[in-house]
C-alpha positions, 0 to 999 in steps of 0.5 A: 517631213524633216531631214536630219543634218550635221553628221547624222543619217538622213531620216524622215521624221518619225510620228510624234510620241503623243500618238503612241509611245512605242518600245524601241525595236530589239536587236533581233528585229534588225534587218539582215545587214545590221552588221556583225554580231557583238557583245551588248555590254562591257563594264560601263560600255553599251554597244548598239545595236546589240544592247538596245536602249533598255539600259537608258529606259531603266535609268529613267524609270528609277530616277528619284530626284532629277533627270537632265537630257541634252539631245540633238534628235529625240524621237523615241516614244518609250524614252519620252513616255518614261520622262513624262512618268518621271515628271508625274511622280515628282522628279525634276525633268529638264530637256534641251533639244536642238533647235535646228532639228525642230522638224524632228524634235517638235513631236518630243517637245510638244509631248514632253511640255504637255506632260510636265517636263521643262523643255527648251530649244538649244541656244543659237550660240552653238551651230548645233547642240549635237551632244547626246547625254542623259544625267540621272539624280546627279550621280550617273550620266549616259554619254552617247554617240547615239541620238534617241531616234528609235528608227535607227536603233536596229542598224546603227553602230553606236556606243553609250558609256555610263559615267559615275565619276563625281567630277564628270557629273558635276561638270556635265551638270554645270554645263547643262544648267548654263545651256538650259538657261542660254548662259555663257559657261566654260565647261570643266573637263572633270576627270576625262571629259571632252567638250566642243567647242572648247577643247575637243580638237586639241584633245582628239589631236593629242590622242592621235599624235600620242599613239605609238602602236595603233589607232582604231577609229570609228568616224561617221565624217572625215572632213577635218584637215587637221585630223586627217593630217594627224592620221597621216603623220601617225601612219608615217611614223609606223603606227598601225592606223585603221579607220571604219567609217561612212561614205554614202554617195562617195562623199569622202572618196577624196579624203579616204584616197588621200589617207589610203595613199599615206598608209591609213587602212580604210573600211567603209559602209555606204548603205542609206538604209542598212548598217551604219557607222554612227559611232565616234571613237578613237582607240589608241595603243590597244594592248599596251599599258597606256591604251586609251579610248575616246567615245563621244558625239564629236565628228571629224569636222570643223562644225563639230569641233569648233562650233557645236555643243558636243560631249565625249570622254577619254577612258582607259577601262580595260573592259571598254578597250577590249570590247571596242577592239573586238567590235571594231575588228568585225566591223572593219573586216566586213566593210568595203576597203579602200586600196592605195593607188 
């Protein structure tokens, strides 16, 4: 048995895919406490657990030339089997898996390598390779807050963005090539990318500090003082700041109390087996002409922002903004609220 760390729900390792690749559970199979019902897809945004991972499986199934996968945790037999089938039909399939999560990833590593997929462990230069990205045919990238770990699909609030911007795809592909070869690289930001460990803290703080009316934040972790200070400053200058996060075993009681006392509204979930906020999102100034939203793998922690390989993006797509806003409202209302002292 292995245990997940670095900002993901603790899990017992799932059986290796070599035994029997199985489809991911559908949203209808989720437990009763799997969270509010929401739309499954809005433009390029895929919302979990409503949508399921069929959009990812479909991209893999239709790949013609190449598939590049960077994944912190990989334990999804359907995705693994799809990659193996792609390799068998001549698609170049390459995968980077996080070495520190070898106990979780070893099944995928063994299955994929035995089926013609080129797999490497992540470079030790990064504390964790926490990025979660699938790039198909050099034309579409799925940038995810979710890992490909199917036992969490029914209960985790996660977001996937399908990015087809050529500048973004080129930058992601260049970084993948370097990370696959364990070679130094300075990531390009393309049109709207956010990378750790190069510029994520700078860009996330700029998004928070630039907010004028509202901030809606999904955060699995609350462990970065600079981010906390920026949220407090935003509340003090009159921005309506709401945070929806996790707080299992009271891990963030102190941070949440400090934020609440400064006027930040906090709602959290704390079940080890039920609905879980795994998404990492900052939506700024929804409803204005300058609204933007960050979606990515970065958590609010020094490890994630300063030492990991992470990837997210900042977009202003109206459909994405609207879907995030409505999903957040339902999740925030349903969580446990932190009163100010």
